C-alpha positions in Angstrom: -75.9 183.0 223.3 -72.8 181.3 224.2 -70.4 184.7 223.3 -72.6 186.2 226.2 -70.5 184.3 229.3 -67.2 185.1 227.1 -68.2 188.6 226.4 -69.4 189.1 230.3 -66.0 187.8 231.1 -64.1 190.3 228.6 -66.5 193.3 230.3 -65.3 191.6 233.7 -61.9 192.2 233.1 -61.8 195.2 231.8 -61.3 198.9 232.4 -64.8 201.0 232.8 -63.7 203.3 230.1 -63.3 200.4 227.6 -66.6 199.5 228.6 -68.6 202.3 228.4 -67.0 202.6 224.4 -67.9 199.2 224.0 -71.9 199.8 224.9 -71.0 203.1 222.6 -70.0 201.2 219.7 -72.9 198.4 220.8 -75.8 202.1 221.2 -74.4 203.6 218.0 -74.6 200.6 216.1 -78.2 199.6 217.0 -79.2 203.3 216.0 -77.7 203.8 213.0 -79.3 200.5 211.7 -82.6 201.6 213.1 -82.5 204.5 211.1 -81.6 203.7 208.1 -84.2 201.3 208.6 -86.1 203.4 208.5 -85.1 205.6 205.9 -85.3 202.2 203.8 -89.0 202.0 204.7 -90.0 206.1 203.8 -88.6 205.5 200.5 -90.2 202.3 199.4 -93.2 203.3 200.6 -92.6 206.2 198.7 -91.8 204.6 195.6 -95.2 202.6 195.5 -96.7 206.4 195.7 -95.2 207.7 193.2 -96.0 204.3 191.4 -99.7 204.7 191.9 -99.6 208.6 190.9 -97.9 207.2 187.0 -101.0 204.6 186.9 -103.5 207.8 188.4 -101.7 210.3 185.7 -102.2 207.8 182.6 -106.2 207.7 183.5 -106.3 211.4 183.8 -104.7 211.5 180.5 -107.6 208.7 179.1 -110.2 210.5 180.6 -109.6 214.0 179.5 -108.6 212.2 175.8 -112.4 211.1 176.0 -113.9 213.9 177.5 -111.7 216.0 174.5 -113.4 213.2 171.8 -116.6 213.8 173.3 -116.6 218.0 172.7 -114.9 217.5 169.6 -118.5 215.1 168.2 -120.6 217.9 170.4 -118.8 220.8 168.1 -118.9 218.6 164.7 -122.3 217.6 165.3 -123.4 221.4 165.8 -121.4 222.7 163.4 -123.3 219.8 160.8 -126.7 220.7 162.3 -126.0 224.6 161.3 -124.8 223.7 157.9 -127.4 221.4 157.0 -129.8 223.8 158.3 -128.6 226.6 156.2 -129.3 223.8 153.4 -125.0 223.3 152.4 -124.2 220.1 151.2 -122.0 218.5 154.4 -119.7 216.6 152.5 -118.7 218.5 149.7 -116.4 222.6 149.5 -115.9 223.9 152.3 -117.7 222.3 154.4 -116.7 219.6 153.7 -112.9 220.8 154.4 -114.2 222.0 157.7 -115.3 218.8 159.0 -111.6 217.4 157.8 -109.8 219.9 160.0 -111.9 219.7 163.2 -111.7 216.3 162.4 -108.0 216.7 162.5 -107.5 218.9 165.4 -109.3 217.0 166.8 -107.1 213.9 166.6 -104.5 216.1 167.6 -106.4 217.3 170.9 -106.2 213.7 171.7 -102.7 212.8 170.6 -101.5 215.6 172.8 -103.1 214.7 175.3 -101.9 210.9 176.1 -98.3 212.7 175.4 -98.7 215.0 178.0 -99.7 212.0 180.1 -97.9 208.9 179.3 -94.6 212.0 180.3 -96.2 212.8 183.3 -96.7 209.0 183.9 -93.4 208.4 183.0 -91.7 211.4 185.5 -93.8 209.5 188.4 -92.2 205.9 187.0 -88.0 207.2 187.3 -89.3 208.6 190.7 -90.1 204.8 191.7 -87.7 204.0 190.4 -85.6 206.1 192.2 -87.1 205.6 195.9 -86.3 201.8 195.4 -82.7 202.3 194.0 -82.9 204.5 197.6 -84.6 202.1 199.5 -82.1 199.4 198.5 -78.7 201.9 199.7 -80.0 202.3 203.1 -80.7 198.7 203.2 -77.1 198.2 202.7 -76.1 201.2 205.1 -78.2 199.1 207.9 -76.4 196.3 207.5 -72.7 197.8 207.0 -73.9 200.3 210.3 -74.0 196.7 212.5 -71.1 195.8 210.5 -69.1 198.9 211.9 -70.6 198.6 215.4 -69.8 195.0 215.9 -66.1 196.2 214.5 -66.0 199.4 216.6 -67.4 196.7 219.4 -64.3 194.2 218.8 -61.8 197.3 218.6 -62.8 199.0 221.7 -62.9 195.4 224.1 -58.8 194.6 222.0 -58.1 198.2 222.9 -59.0 197.5 226.6 -57.7 194.1 227.1 -55.5 194.3 229.9 -51.9 193.3 228.7 -50.3 189.4 230.3 -47.0 188.5 231.0 -45.3 185.5 229.4 -44.6 184.3 232.8 -49.0 184.7 233.0 -50.0 183.4 229.8 -48.1 180.3 229.9 -49.5 179.8 233.9 -53.4 180.6 231.9 -52.5 178.6 229.0 -50.6 175.8 231.1 -46.3 174.8 229.6 -46.1 174.5 226.4 -44.0 171.6 224.9 -40.5 172.4 223.2 -40.6 171.4 219.7 -39.6 168.9 218.1 -36.5 169.2 215.7 -35.9 167.6 212.1 -34.0 165.5 211.5 -31.9 166.0 208.9 
């Protein structure tokens, strides 16, 4: 708060162009800061959405895998019922091999379904990581935007400051004492 009176005094002694340039630097910095903060929040929100999508993909593949298992069991049951009704021995010969083949196909379907879900989830997880990185980058951009604004403000104030002649400077600061010479 102590800087405000000093800033007011500095502004009073500068030209209108310098004041406008200084105000422009501040407004530009605040605008850049706000925009970067907004973009950072959007990226954070997108990361949360991507994480939820990854969980949803895993859950959906698990459900699909269970549904496939249920369907395979139903087909196996129908196959066994048909074989039994025909009077065939179910555990031996070609019936036994067909049962084994159906079980292997069901296991392969389960593995493919799980793999597809994990692959989809991994893509969403990567997307979430990318969004988190973007959010961090935007936070840094916001801070550097404010720093840039401060430097531009300082540059505007310095370039617009009136020149002070040495005689005027001594009147403002008071007389200077001569320096003592070192003894040899």
